[in-house]
N, C-alpha and C positions, 0 to 999 in steps of 0.2 A: 041173895040175889043182887042186891045193891052192891055188894062187894064185888061181885063178878063184873058189873057194868063199869066199875071204876078201874078195872085192871087194864094195863096197857095191852095194846093189840100186839099180836106176834109180829116180830121183825122190826120194831121201832116204836116211836112215841105213840101217843094216843091219836085217836081219829080226829079230835078237835085240833090237835096241833098240826096234823097234816092238812086239815082244811084251812087253817090259818095261814100256813106256809103257802099253800096254793093260792089263797086269796091275795096274799102279799105279793106273790110272784106275778099274778095277773095284774095286780095294781101297778107294780113296777114296770111290767111289760107295757101296760097301757100308757103309763107315764112316759116310758121311753118312746113309744109310738107317737104319743102327742108331741113329745119333744122333737122327735124326728120329723113329724109333720110340720111343726112350727119352723124347724130348721129348713125343711124342704121349701116351705112357703116363703121363708125369708130368702132362701137361695133363689127361688123362682122370681120373687119380686126383684131381688138384686140383679139377677140375670136379665130380667126384662128392662130394668133401669139401665143396666150396662148396655143392653142391646139398643135401647133408645138413644143412649148417649153415644154409642158407637155409630148409630144411624145419623144422629145429629152431627157427630164429628165428620162422618163421611160426607154428609150434605154440605157442611161447612167447608170441608176439604175440597169438595167438588166446586162449590161457589168460589172458594178462594182460588182454586185452580183456574176456574173460568175468568175470575177477575184478573188473575195473574196473566192468563192468555190475552185477555182484552187489554190489560195494561201493557203487555209485551207488544201486542199489535199496535196499540196507540203509540207506544214508544218507537216502534219501527216506523209507523207512519210519520210521527213527529221527526224522527231521524231522517226519513226520506224527504219530508218537507224542508227540514233544515238543510239537507244536502242540496235539494233543488233551489232553496233560497240562496244558498252559498254560490251555487253555479250561476243563478240569475244575477246575484250581486257581482260575481266575477265578470259575467257577460256585460252587465250594465257598466261596470268599471272599464272594461275593454272598449265598449261602445262609446263611453264618455271620453276615453283617451283618444279613440279614433275621431270622434266628433271635434275634440279640441285640436287635433292635428289637422283635420279638414278645415276647421275654422281658421287656424293659423295659415294654412296653405291658401285658403280663399282670400284672407286679408292680404297675404303677400301678392297673390295674383291681382287683387283689386288695386293694390299700390302700383304694381307693375303696369297694369292696364291704364291707371290714371297717369303714370309717368309717360307711357306710350302715347296716350291721348294728348297730353300736354305737348310732347315732342311733335306729334302729328299736327296739332294746332299751330305750333310754331313754324313747322315746315310749310303748312298750308298758307299761313300768313306771309311767310317769305316768298312762297311760290306766287301767291296772289299779288304781292308787292312787285315781284319781278314781272308778272304778267301785265300788271297795270303799267309798269314802266315801259315794257315792250309795246303795249298797246298805244301808249302815248307816242312812242317813237314812230310806230307805223302810221298813227294818225297824222303826225307831223310830216311824214313822208308823203302821205296821200295829199296833204295840203300843198306841199311843194309840187307834187305831180299835177294837181289840179291847176295850179298857177301856170306851170309850164305848158300843159296841154291846152289850157284856156287861151293862150296866146295864138294857138293854131286854129282851134275850132271850139264851139260851144261845149263846155264840160260842166257837169253837175254832180253833186254828191248824192249818193243813195245809201240805203241801209246796208248794202252789200259792198260798196266801194265807190267807183266812178263810172259815169256813162258819158262817152264823148260822141256827139252827134256830128256826122260829116254830111251836112246838108248842102244847099245850093251855094252857100258862101265859102265852102271849103272844097267839096267835091261835087261836081255837077254831072249827073248821069243824063244823057240824052234820052229822049222818049224811046222806049222799047229797046234800050241798050244796056249792056253790062260791062262794056269796055271802059278802060281808064284813059283819060286824056293825059298828055305830058304834064300839065299843071297839077293834075290829080296825083300823079306819081311823085311829084316834088313834095306835095303835102304829106303823102304817106311815108316818104323817106324821112322827113323830119319827125313824124310820129314814131317810126320804127327806131330812130336813133334814141329817142327818149325811153320807149318801152323796153329796149334791149338791155337797159341797165337795171331793170327791176328783178327782184328775187322774191319768190314766194307768192306769186300772183297767177291767177287764171285769166285768160283773155278770150272773150267771145265776140265774134263778128256777126251782127244782125243785118239782114237786108230787107228793104221795104220798096214798095212801088206806089204809083198813084192809083186812082180808081178806074182807069180806062182798061177794058179787057175783062176776060172772065177771071174768076177767083183762082181757078186751076192754073191758068197761064201766068197770072201775076205771082202766084206762089212760086212757080219754077223760076220766073224772072228774078224774084227777090233772092232766091237761093244762089243764082248765078252772080248777082252783084256782090253778095257776101263772099262768095268764093273768089271773085276777082281781087277783092281787098285782102283776103286771107293769103292768097298766093303771093301777092306783092310783098306783104309784111314778112312772110317766111323767106322769100327771096332776099330780103334785106336784113336777115340775121335773126329774126325771132324764132324761138323754139316751137316747132309745130306740136310738140306733146302737151304744151300748156294752152293750146288754142283750139277753139271749136267754132263752127259756123251754124247759122240757123236763119231760115227765111220766114217772114211773116206776111208776105204778100201785101195786100192793100189795107191790112188791119192796122189799127193804132196810128192813124195819121197825126202828124204834128199840128196841122191846121185844117180846119173844116172848109168845105167849098170845092167847087169844080173849076175854078179859074186856073189859067195857065200858071200863074205865080204860085197858087196853092199846090197845084199838082207837082210843080218843079221842086217845091220845098219837101213834099212827101216822098219824092224819089230820092232816097238817101240810104246811108249805111251808118249804123251805130256800133261803137266799140265799148263793150263792157269790161271793166277791170275790177276784179274781185280779189281781195286779200285772202289767200287760202291758209294762212298760218294762225289766224285768230278768228273768233266768232264775231260777227257784226254786233255793234252796240245797238240796243233798242232805241237809244236817243238819236241815232242817225236815221231818221225817217226820210223817205224819199221826198226830195224837194220838187 
C-alpha cells in the first residue's frame, strides 16, 4: 500500500509537485500583482506630482502671463507718458521760442516807443519853445497896442487881453442918447486905424448907461450905444466877423454915486481886445 501512494499520478508528476508548482505560480502572480500595484502606485504618485507640477506651471504661466500683460500695459502707459512728455516738451520748447520771440518783439517795441517818446518830448519841447517865443511876441504886441491906445483913451490889461474904456474924456454920450458926435467919430477913426492892423484878435464892444430909468430901458439903450460904435468901426475898415456887441445897462458902473459927473462917467462904451491865437496867461490877472 505504501508503494501505491508513492506512485506518480497518471498524466504527469506527483500530486505534491503539482501543488508546489501551483503555489509557486500563485506566489509569482501575487508578486507580479504586488509589483504591478507598486508600479501603479508609483505611476499614480508620479502622475499626481506631474499634475501638480503642471498645475503649478500653469499657475506660474498664468501669473507670468498676467505679469507680462501688466508689464506690457505699464510699458504702454510709460510709452504713452513718454510720448506725452515728449509732446509737452516740444510744446514747451515751442512756447519758449514763441515767448522769446514775443519778448524780443516787446523789447523792440519798447525801444521804438522810447525813441518815439523821446522824439515826441523833443518835438513838444520845440513846440513849447516856439509857443513861448510866439507868446512873448504877442505879449510885446499887446504892450505896444496898449501904449498906442492908451494915448487915445484909458486902456488896461486883463487876463484875456486889453480893455479900452471910452468914457467922458474920449466919447461923451448925451443923456438918453446913443448917437455919436463929430469929435467922437474922430476918436473912433483913430482907434479903427490902430485896430485894423491887428491879426488874430477878437473885438467886443460893450455898452453901458447911468442909473436913471428902468433896467429894461437902460439895457436897450446900452445895446444901441454899443451898436453905434460897432457900426462906425466897421464903416472904417474893421472886419465885422471878428466883432461882437453886448449891452450891460446900468450894471457895473465905473464910479458910484448919482451925481451928474458920476452918471456922465458911467455913460460909456468899452472895447475888449482878446488874442484868439494863444491861451491867456494865468499871470495876467485883471488889473
